[in-house]
N, C-alpha and C positions, 0 to 999 in steps of 0.2 A: 289435192293429192300431194303427199310429202315428196320433196325433192330427194333423190338418191344421195346418200352421204359419201363423201370421199373418206375412206378409212385410213389414209396416210396421215402421218403427223404434220404434213405440209398442207392439209386440206383447208377448206374454207371454214373459218371459225367466226365469221361475221354474225351468225345467228346466236352466238353464245352471249348472254347478257354480261356487261362489263364487270359487275360485282361478282358474278359466278366465275368468270375467267380470272379475276384478281384473286379469288379464294383458291382456285386451282394452282395458280402460280405461287401463292404463298405456301400452300401445302407441299408442293413438289419441288419448289426452289428454282425451277427454270422453265422456259417456254416449251422446250422439246418434251420434257417429262410430263408437263401438264397436258399438252395436246395429245400425247400418246395415251395418257390415261383417259382422256375424253372420248377417244375412238375405240377403246378396248372394251369388249363385253365384260360386264361386272356382275358377279354373283349376287351382290347386295341389291341389284336393280333387275332381278330376274334375268340375268345374263344379257341384258340390253346394254349397248354402249351409252354412256352418259350423254353424249352429244345428241343422241336420238330422242332425248326427253326434254330438251330445252325449248321446245316450241309451245309449251304450256306452263302456266304458273305452278301447277302441281308438280310437273316434271322438274322444274328448276328447284323447287323446294326439296324434292327427293334427292337430287344430285347434291345440293348444298348440305343436306343432312349426312350423306355418305362422306363428303369431304370433312365435315366436322368430326365424324367418328374416326376418320384417319388421323386428323389432327391430334386427337386424344388417345390414339393407339387402340381404339376399339374396332377391330376388324370384324366384319360380319359377313 
């Protein structure tokens, strides 16, 4: 059973792989913005928050792809 997620920017981000967190930090420029993005439902992820997908390799790949699109200005 999946643990309930803390939706606040101060929530537990220990489950986020280091490389993915680094990508989010690089994309958004600071910890607060990166964490806020991770807990906010995202239309490119079927309105799921990115942090809710990081428990599988496929989910991590999906989130990383969205970050890459943001990096290149391709909002979907």
